[in-house]
RODO-2510 file (C-alpha; in nm, 4 decimals, decimal comma):
residues 377
     n   res          X          Y          Z
     1     m    -2,0494    11,1237    -3,0636
     2     t    -2,4236    11,1701    -3,0866
     3     s    -2,6838    11,1017    -2,8195
     4     k    -2,7553    10,7693    -2,9880
     5     a    -2,6217    10,4777    -2,7810
     6     i    -2,3453    10,2950    -2,9627
     7     r    -2,4087     9,9221    -2,9549
     8     v    -2,1167     9,6823    -2,9210
     9     f    -2,1261     9,3046    -2,8885
    10     a    -1,8204     9,1284    -2,7437
    11     t    -1,7794     8,7540    -2,7881
    12     c    -1,5949     8,7322    -2,4550
    13     h    -1,5052     8,9365    -2,1489
    14     i    -1,1997     9,1567    -2,2000
    15     g    -1,1653     9,2705    -1,8376
    16     e    -1,3711     9,5048    -1,6195
    17     p    -1,1452     9,8132    -1,6547
    18     a    -1,1816     9,8248    -2,0335
    19     e    -1,5479     9,7219    -2,0278
    20     n    -1,6298     9,9886    -1,7700
    21     l    -1,4480    10,2518    -1,9729
    22     l    -1,6747    10,1822    -2,2695
    23     r    -1,9853    10,1943    -2,0523
    24     e    -1,8736    10,5198    -1,8899
    25     k    -1,8493    10,6705    -2,2371
    26     g    -2,2123    10,5723    -2,3011
    27     y    -2,1623    10,2587    -2,5071
    28     d    -2,4315     9,9920    -2,4907
    29     l    -2,1995     9,6934    -2,4373
    30     e    -2,3291     9,3361    -2,4426
    31     i    -2,0893     9,0536    -2,3589
    32     y    -2,1249     8,6842    -2,4271
    33     p    -2,0620     8,5197    -2,0873
    34     g    -1,8490     8,2295    -2,2131
    35     p    -1,5908     8,1039    -2,1437
    36     e    -1,6585     7,9043    -2,4607
    37     a    -1,6988     8,0927    -2,7882
    38     p    -2,0518     8,1797    -2,9022
    39     q    -2,1959     7,9967    -3,1998
    40     k    -2,1471     8,1810    -3,5263
    41     s    -2,5254     8,1918    -3,5661
    42     l    -2,5503     8,3966    -3,2453
    43     v    -2,2862     8,6415    -3,3688
    44     i    -2,4808     8,6798    -3,6943
    45     e    -2,8017     8,7343    -3,4966
    46     k    -2,6411     9,0116    -3,2911
    47     v    -2,4935     9,1758    -3,5998
    48     r    -2,8257     9,1577    -3,7816
    49     s    -2,9928     9,3299    -3,4859
    50     g    -2,7905     9,6416    -3,5618
    51     v    -2,4771     9,6436    -3,3486
    52     d    -2,2252     9,9085    -3,4483
    53     g    -1,9156     9,7196    -3,3408
    54     l    -1,7916     9,3683    -3,2691
    55     i    -1,5163     9,2701    -3,0283
    56     v    -1,3902     8,9264    -3,1266
    57     t    -1,1140     8,6739    -3,0636
    58     l    -0,9134     8,4316    -3,2775
    59     r    -1,1761     8,1646    -3,2173
    60     d    -1,4581     8,3634    -3,3865
    61     p    -1,4961     8,3094    -3,7642
    62     i    -1,5825     8,6447    -3,9244
    63     d    -1,6569     8,6382    -4,2963
    64     a    -1,8979     8,7545    -4,5668
    65     e    -2,1913     8,5925    -4,3893
    66     v    -2,1306     8,8123    -4,0853
    67     f    -2,0589     9,1255    -4,2886
    68     e    -2,3719     9,0760    -4,4991
    69     a    -2,5806     9,0465    -4,1819
    70     g    -2,4416     9,3811    -4,0688
    71     k    -2,4575     9,5580    -4,4028
    72     g    -2,5222     9,9258    -4,3409
    73     t    -2,4892     9,9002    -3,9623
    74     l    -2,1710     9,7121    -3,8661
    75     k    -1,8895     9,9659    -3,8651
    76     v    -1,5915     9,7897    -3,7070
    77     v    -1,4591     9,4499    -3,5998
    78     s    -1,2070     9,4861    -3,3180
    79     q    -0,9881     9,1820    -3,2591
    80     i    -0,8299     9,1361    -2,9165
    81     a    -0,5185     8,9713    -3,0603
    82     v    -0,2319     9,0532    -3,2917
    83     g    -0,3265     8,7909    -3,5493
    84     f    -0,6586     8,7934    -3,7305
    85     d    -0,6532     8,4682    -3,9273
    86     n    -1,0166     8,4173    -3,8245
    87     i    -1,1308     8,7288    -4,0122
    88     n    -1,1655     8,7191    -4,3910
    89     r    -0,9801     9,0349    -4,4858
    90     a    -1,1038     9,0351    -4,8453
    91     d    -1,4649     9,0183    -4,7252
    92     a    -1,4034     9,2994    -4,4763
    93     n    -1,2605     9,5145    -4,7555
    94     r    -1,5501     9,4368    -4,9864
    95     y    -1,8003     9,5454    -4,7206
    96     k    -1,5805     9,8402    -4,6153
    97     v    -1,5600     9,7298    -4,2523
    98     p    -1,2383     9,8200    -4,0680
    99     i    -1,0559     9,5448    -3,8784
   100     t    -0,8495     9,6504    -3,5767
   101     n    -0,5993     9,4457    -3,3772
   102     t    -0,3704     9,4800    -3,0754
   103     p    -0,0077     9,4774    -3,1952
   104     e     0,3109     9,5396    -2,9975
   105     v     0,1719     9,5524    -2,6413
   106     l     0,2086     9,1735    -2,6101
   107     n     0,5586     9,1475    -2,7561
   108     d     0,7447     9,1088    -2,4288
   109     a     0,4808     8,8935    -2,2580
   110     t     0,4780     8,6494    -2,5504
   111     a     0,8562     8,6435    -2,5819
   112     e     0,9123     8,5844    -2,2110
   113     f     0,6590     8,3023    -2,2110
   114     a     0,8338     8,1410    -2,5075
   115     f     1,1543     8,1676    -2,3066
   116     f     0,9863     8,0133    -2,0020
   117     m     0,8527     7,7260    -2,2171
   118     m     1,2039     7,6646    -2,3405
   119     g     1,3300     7,6353    -1,9841
   120     a     1,0375     7,4204    -1,8726
   121     v     1,0873     7,1544    -2,1382
   122     a     1,4673     7,1590    -2,1297
   123     r     1,5046     7,1451    -1,7502
   124     r     1,2161     6,8965    -1,7213
   125     l     1,0148     7,1008    -1,4758
   126     w     0,6888     6,9160    -1,5441
   127     d     0,8139     6,5621    -1,4850
   128     s     1,0290     6,6619    -1,1874
   129     e     0,7330     6,8236    -1,0097
   130     q     0,5160     6,5262    -1,1041
   131     m     0,7723     6,2969    -0,9405
   132     v     0,7491     6,4941    -0,6152
   133     r     0,3682     6,5114    -0,6178
   134     e     0,3366     6,1380    -0,6839
   135     g     0,5757     6,0482    -0,4013
   136     k     0,8372     5,9015    -0,6348
   137     w     1,1238     6,1192    -0,5111
   138     g     1,3164     5,8832    -0,2889
   139     a     1,6535     6,0514    -0,2415
   140     w     1,8823     6,3137    -0,3898
   141     h     2,1191     6,1827    -0,6576
   142     p     2,3595     6,3736    -0,8843
   143     y     2,1951     6,2570    -1,2077
   144     l     1,9183     6,0055    -1,1418
   145     p     1,6325     5,9757    -1,2307
   146     f     1,7074     6,2313    -1,5026
   147     v     1,8985     6,5463    -1,5871
   148     g     1,7857     6,8387    -1,8012
   149     d     1,9616     7,0610    -2,0512
   150     e     2,0957     7,4059    -1,9676
   151     i     2,0020     7,7190    -2,1597
   152     s     2,2916     7,9444    -2,0610
   153     g     2,5639     7,9561    -2,3237
   154     k     2,3647     7,7561    -2,5795
   155     t     2,2669     7,8543    -2,9345
   156     i     1,9107     7,9509    -3,0209
   157     a     1,7610     7,9838    -3,3675
   158     v     1,4981     8,2583    -3,3725
   159     i     1,2779     8,1872    -3,6740
   160     g     1,1033     8,5125    -3,7595
   161     t     1,2572     8,8421    -3,6490
   162     g     0,9526     9,0614    -3,6246
   163     r     0,8622     9,2412    -3,3027
   164     i     0,8186     8,9273    -3,0904
   165     g     1,1231     8,7572    -3,2379
   166     l     1,3373     9,0603    -3,1548
   167     a     1,1951     9,0666    -2,8019
   168     m     1,2915     8,6999    -2,7689
   169     i     1,6477     8,7780    -2,8739
   170     k     1,6736     9,0441    -2,6033
   171     k     1,5646     8,7887    -2,3433
   172     c     1,8370     8,5514    -2,4628
   173     l     2,1064     8,8140    -2,4060
   174     g     2,0798     8,7710    -2,0304
   175     f     2,1518     8,3986    -2,0625
   176     d     2,4666     8,4413    -2,2720
   177     m     2,3121     8,2666    -2,5711
   178     n     2,4402     8,2750    -2,9268
   179     v     2,1688     8,3648    -3,1773
   180     l     2,0995     8,2364    -3,5271
   181     c     1,8401     8,4510    -3,7013
   182     y     1,6192     8,3554    -3,9922
   183     d     1,3380     8,5555    -4,1460
   184     p     1,1760     8,4710    -4,4804
   185     v     1,0775     8,8328    -4,5520
   186     y     1,2901     9,0931    -4,3736
   187     q     1,6322     9,0759    -4,2079
   188     n     1,6904     9,3397    -3,9404
   189     h     2,0669     9,3632    -3,9747
   190     q     2,0874     9,6887    -3,7806
   191     f     1,9264     9,5248    -3,4776
   192     a     2,1669     9,2308    -3,5092
   193     a     2,4623     9,4708    -3,5259
   194     d     2,3389     9,6538    -3,2156
   195     v     2,2993     9,3265    -3,0259
   196     q     2,6499     9,2235    -3,1297
   197     q     2,7845     9,5473    -2,9819
   198     v     2,6133     9,4692    -2,6517
   199     m     2,7528     9,1151    -2,6597
   200     d     3,1030     9,2456    -2,7291
   201     l     3,0813     9,5006    -2,4492
   202     r     2,9678     9,2412    -2,1964
   203     h     3,2658     9,0249    -2,2902
   204     k     3,5059     9,3210    -2,2749
   205     l     3,3825     9,4081    -1,9253
   206     g     3,4324     9,0505    -1,8102
   207     m     3,0623     8,9865    -1,7562
   208     v     3,0851     8,6727    -1,9703
   209     k     3,3794     8,4367    -2,0139
   210     e     3,3204     8,3554    -2,3793
   211     a     3,2325     8,6015    -2,6529
   212     n     2,8795     8,5553    -2,7891
   213     w     2,7562     8,6177    -3,1416
   214     i     2,4446     8,6808    -3,3491
   215     k     2,4030     8,6365    -3,7245
   216     y     2,1463     8,5832    -3,9987
   217     v     2,1626     8,2469    -4,1736
   218     s     1,9485     8,0266    -4,3954
   219     l     1,6636     7,8245    -4,2450
   220     d     1,8460     7,4961    -4,2982
   221     e     2,1602     7,6267    -4,1285
   222     a     1,9618     7,7664    -3,8362
   223     l     1,7841     7,4355    -3,7776
   224     a     2,0992     7,2267    -3,8114
   225     e     2,3137     7,4277    -3,5698
   226     a     2,0765     7,5347    -3,2920
   227     d     2,0239     7,3825    -2,9483
   228     y     1,6832     7,5538    -2,9375
   229     v     1,4543     7,6587    -3,2234
   230     s     1,1921     7,9211    -3,1374
   231     l     0,9208     8,0042    -3,3919
   232     h     0,7961     8,3628    -3,4274
   233     v     0,6673     8,3803    -3,7859
   234     p     0,3154     8,4781    -3,8953
   235     l     0,0962     8,2187    -4,0638
   236     v     0,1249     8,2521    -4,4420
   237     r    -0,0486     7,9770    -4,6364
   238     e     0,0316     8,0821    -4,9926
   239     g     0,2770     8,2902    -5,1942
   240     k     0,6536     8,2821    -5,2361
   241     m     0,7311     8,2552    -4,8651
   242     p     0,4633     8,0346    -4,7031
   243     t     0,5071     7,9434    -4,3373
   244     y     0,2288     7,6832    -4,3275
   245     h     0,3921     7,3583    -4,2106
   246     l     0,7304     7,5283    -4,2112
   247     m     0,8281     7,2613    -3,9617
   248     n     0,7620     6,9303    -4,1349
   249     e     0,9378     6,5953    -4,1653
   250     r     1,2197     6,7406    -4,3756
   251     t     1,2885     7,0403    -4,1544
   252     l     1,2441     6,8506    -3,8285
   253     k     1,5041     6,5988    -3,9460
   254     l     1,7469     6,8876    -3,9970
   255     m     1,7383     6,9619    -3,6252
   256     r     1,9872     6,8042    -3,3886
   257     k     1,8772     6,5057    -3,1812
   258     d     1,9460     6,7045    -2,8626
   259     a     1,7583     7,0155    -2,9822
   260     y     1,4224     7,1534    -2,8692
   261     l     1,1415     7,3180    -3,0677
   262     i     0,9367     7,6065    -2,9197
   263     n     0,6206     7,7492    -3,0780
   264     a     0,4335     8,0543    -2,9506
   265     a     0,3523     8,1786    -3,3024
   266     r     0,0734     8,0033    -3,4945
   267     g    -0,0240     7,6377    -3,4712
   268     p    -0,0291     7,5514    -3,8436
   269     v     0,3346     7,6571    -3,8767
   270     i     0,4065     7,3045    -3,7507
   271     d     0,2923     6,9770    -3,9078
   272     e     0,1731     6,8267    -3,5801
   273     a     0,1711     6,4666    -3,7040
   274     a     0,5323     6,5066    -3,8159
   275     l     0,6278     6,6601    -3,4808
   276     a     0,4659     6,3758    -3,2869
   277     k     0,6605     6,1307    -3,5014
   278     a     0,9816     6,3267    -3,4480
   279     l     0,9344     6,3120    -3,0708
   280     k     0,8341     5,9467    -3,0681
   281     e     1,1287     5,8418    -3,2832
   282     r     1,3574     6,0877    -3,1009
   283     w     1,4666     6,2940    -3,3991
   284     i     1,4673     6,5840    -3,1510
   285     a     1,4866     6,6058    -2,7718
   286     g     1,1604     6,7845    -2,7028
   287     a     0,9031     7,0505    -2,7875
   288     a     0,6926     7,3089    -2,6070
   289     l     0,3797     7,4467    -2,7744
   290     d     0,1307     7,7202    -2,6900
   291     v    -0,0591     7,7155    -3,0219
   292     y    -0,2150     7,4415    -3,2353
   293     a    -0,3668     7,3824    -3,5762
   294     v    -0,7044     7,3273    -3,4071
   295     e    -0,7876     7,4913    -3,0750
   296     p    -0,8716     7,3655    -2,8205
   297     l    -0,6347     7,0765    -2,8859
   298     p    -0,8485     6,7772    -2,9936
   299     a    -0,8626     6,4716    -2,7691
   300     d    -0,7263     6,2554    -3,0515
   301     s    -0,4309     6,4820    -3,1323
   302     p    -0,1067     6,2853    -3,1803
   303     l     0,0562     6,5431    -2,9523
   304     r    -0,1364     6,3895    -2,6611
   305     d     0,0331     6,0520    -2,7041
   306     p     0,1438     5,9358    -2,3541
   307     a     0,4615     5,7994    -2,5122
   308     i     0,5901     6,1543    -2,5688
   309     e     0,4397     6,3407    -2,2737
   310     d     0,7752     6,3691    -2,0948
   311     r     0,9187     6,5526    -2,3982
   312     c     0,6179     6,7547    -2,5129
   313     r     0,4857     7,0479    -2,3105
   314     l     0,1367     7,1644    -2,4095
   315     y    -0,0058     7,5027    -2,3040
   316     p    -0,3491     7,6615    -2,3723
   317     h    -0,2577     7,9560    -2,5995
   318     f    -0,1838     8,1946    -2,3159
   319     a     0,1634     8,3305    -2,3883
   320     s     0,0294     8,6867    -2,3725
   321     a    -0,1716     8,6228    -2,0561
   322     g     0,0140     8,8625    -1,8283
   323     r    -0,2160     9,0727    -1,6124
   324     i    -0,1087     9,4106    -1,7508
   325     t    -0,0608     9,2831    -2,1055
   326     r    -0,4092     9,1342    -2,1289
   327     l    -0,6218     9,3608    -1,9068
   328     s    -0,4806     9,7134    -1,8848
   329     p    -0,7217     9,9700    -2,0355
   330     d    -0,4168    10,1795    -2,1313
   331     p    -0,3675    10,1262    -2,5074
   332     q     0,0074    10,1692    -2,4558
   333     k     0,0179     9,8761    -2,2136
   334     g    -0,2724     9,6354    -2,2583
   335     m    -0,4487     9,4367    -2,5276
   336     a    -0,7857     9,5308    -2,3809
   337     g    -0,6946     9,8983    -2,3963
   338     r    -0,5680     9,8740    -2,7515
   339     c    -0,8742     9,6727    -2,8518
   340     i    -1,1224     9,9335    -2,7309
   341     q    -0,9096    10,2229    -2,8591
   342     g    -0,9208    10,0762    -3,2089
   343     l    -1,2957    10,0324    -3,1719
   344     m    -1,3460    10,3892    -3,0487
   345     d    -1,1242    10,5402    -3,3173
   346     v    -1,3615    10,4081    -3,5814
   347     l    -1,6923    10,4605    -3,4026
   348     e    -1,6074    10,8120    -3,2814
   349     n    -1,4525    10,9253    -3,6106
   350     n    -1,1127    10,9963    -3,4590
   351     y    -0,8383    11,1080    -3,6992
   352     g    -1,1046    11,2978    -3,8906
   353     g    -1,2687    10,9693    -3,9797
   354     d    -0,9715    10,8746    -4,1989
   355     r    -0,9296    10,4993    -4,1619
   356     t    -0,5815    10,5119    -4,3161
   357     k    -0,4546    10,7222    -4,0256
   358     m    -0,5993    10,5056    -3,7485
   359     p    -0,3032    10,3166    -3,6000
   360     f    -0,4892     9,9963    -3,5130
   361     v    -0,6834     9,9531    -3,8379
   362     v    -0,5065     9,6751    -4,0282
   363     n    -0,6968     9,6738    -4,3582
   364     k    -0,6153    10,0332    -4,4516
   365     e    -0,5936     9,9339    -4,8178
   366     a    -0,9758     9,9443    -4,8381
   367     w    -0,9639    10,3239    -4,7924
   368     i    -0,6346    10,4270    -4,9491
   369     g    -0,7013    10,7271    -5,1694
   370     s    -1,0452    10,7979    -5,0232
   371     g    -0,9354    11,0033    -4,7178
   372     a    -1,1836    11,0672    -4,4379
   373     d    -1,4977    10,8731    -4,5210
   374     g    -1,7196    11,0074    -4,2441
   375     e    -1,8808    10,6689    -4,1879
   376     g    -1,8343    10,6689    -3,8095
   377     i    -2,1074    10,7627    -3,5655
***
């Protein structure tokens, strides 16, 4: 690093430990106070003023307009998230600006929250607490006013077996669940075989009464046979294997009437109007969502219909919001740490300035064949 102060603009706070680490290293860090996202015009203004790096979130649209404003000065856009649907990758490549993200450190936090959502909607935690708080709990009864559905021993369909999907499967092991796997791109049969060995051993040792199983199947088979369907696919809008509106009227009707849908992946994977209809007409038993096509969830969203509120749990995109997962400055543990490490790798010319070797740069294709480009500070 040179004596020149490195300027970074963050569109939100990412936690004092990570922010202080940057400042201790001499970075000139400016943070939009929020909690709402800054206007795009303000981001462009900051970039035009000569910032070296941007720290952004999924709610910040970053495209050619932003890159043009920072032409010659903006050196990195560091996303504090795994996904980066808000960043136009083609524009970033054209302007030779690295994009970094925060993969893997949120796998377990996201998977466990998806599991918790599944339990919350199935065991009716929201309406049972509401009954107590509103003074409507008159006496104990074996099944009135309602009963929920168990998770233990049931069958779950894990749609998407990437890192978070695999973490979800490991959570399900402890609840003696059978697992149907579907992935439109890659089937991790070795992982499935390893899980089956664990299942078999638990049964052999008498830890479970019934032998459990795991297998890859087609999407239609997974939806038709599962008690719970948990989505863990990326958002792909085009190509041979799109996931946009993967759950639509046709696929929702494949699900059992006593089945539940869980989504901690990407909002547009579900056709929300179709899901609201499915819940209202009771094609399925319930749904729990942490992501939406438009965020925050609009006031006129069909998912807010009071007629389905007992069967539809709605959360504010915070599946990864564990304290360590979100805030730790350690890049091996926290999103904040991984976010600033990706930023520093670029701005401090780590890895000899070779973008293709930087672990958190996602658009490496823009530099393949060029080696170290020496464009850092």
